[in-house]
Every structure is written in C-alpha cells, then in structure tokens.
N, C-alpha and C positions, 0 to 999 in steps of 0.2 A: 336931231328935230329937236327946237326948244321944250316944245308940249313932253315928249318924251323923259327928259332931265328932270321935269319937273312932277309928272307922276310916278318915276321910280325912286323921288328924294323919300328919305326917312329921318324919325328922330329916335333917340333911346332916351327914356325916362328910368330915373331909379330912385326909388324913394327914401327920402331922407325921415321919414316919420310914418308910423301909421295911420290909414286914412286917404291917399294921396289919392283922390279922382284925376281922371283923364277922361276926355268925351270929344268925343270925330264930330266933328260939323259939316254938314252936305255942301255940297256945288248947286247954283243955281239960283235963278230969282227970289227963292225964298229958302233962305238957310235955317236949317234947325239941327238938333242933336239927333245920330241917329246909331253913337254906339256910345255907350260908358265901360269904365273898368277903375276899380277902386285895388290901388296895391296898399300889401302892409310895409313895413321899414326893410330895407333890403330886395325888396321884390324890384325886379326888371322890366320894363314893357318897351318894344319895338312894335312902333308904328310906322304904316307907309301912307304917304298920300297919292290919292287915284282917282279914277274918275268920279267916285261919289264924293271920296272927302277933302276939302279944300281947307280943312283949318282945323288944329288940336289945341284944344285948350286943356291943361294943368292946373289945378286946384291943389295947394298944399306943398309944404315942403320937398322940393325934389331938385335932384340934379338933371338938365335936358341937354344931351349933345347931338350937334348938329353938324353938318358941314362946313356951315358958317362959325360955327364957336360954340362953346359951354358957356352954359347959363344956369343960376340956380332960382327956382321960385320960393314963394313964402318966405322970405326974409326981411 
C-alpha cells in the first residue's frame, strides 16, 4: 500500500556544524511544529515520517540522506 511506504520512509541528518535545528511538522489542515532537535557537529539524527509527521525542516549545515538521494543544507 502506498500509504505504508510513505509512513515508513525516513531520513538521516548529519550535522556539519554546531547548532543544526531539525523540526517535525504535523499532518492535517493546520500544519504546526510538533518536535524540535538541536544537533552538534558530527551528531546524526534519524527521523521517520509517521501519521503525525508529514514534513521535516532542517536549518543549518547538514548532510541529509534519503532513499531519493543525498543533499546538503545551509550551503
């Protein structure tokens, strides 16, 4: 089922500098932040899309790995 594929998807975020912020955003008619994390250089965070989390925002220099490819933020 396509929904299972979406809800089981995840990303890996590796901080390339101190103070990288990761924010999870909710699903539904009113999108809001529901979770935040702050990473220090070299820390790795694994985030999963769920019934609650529809989007993940990364602020700062980080390497982001997904099944769709890899990207660097903050450059």
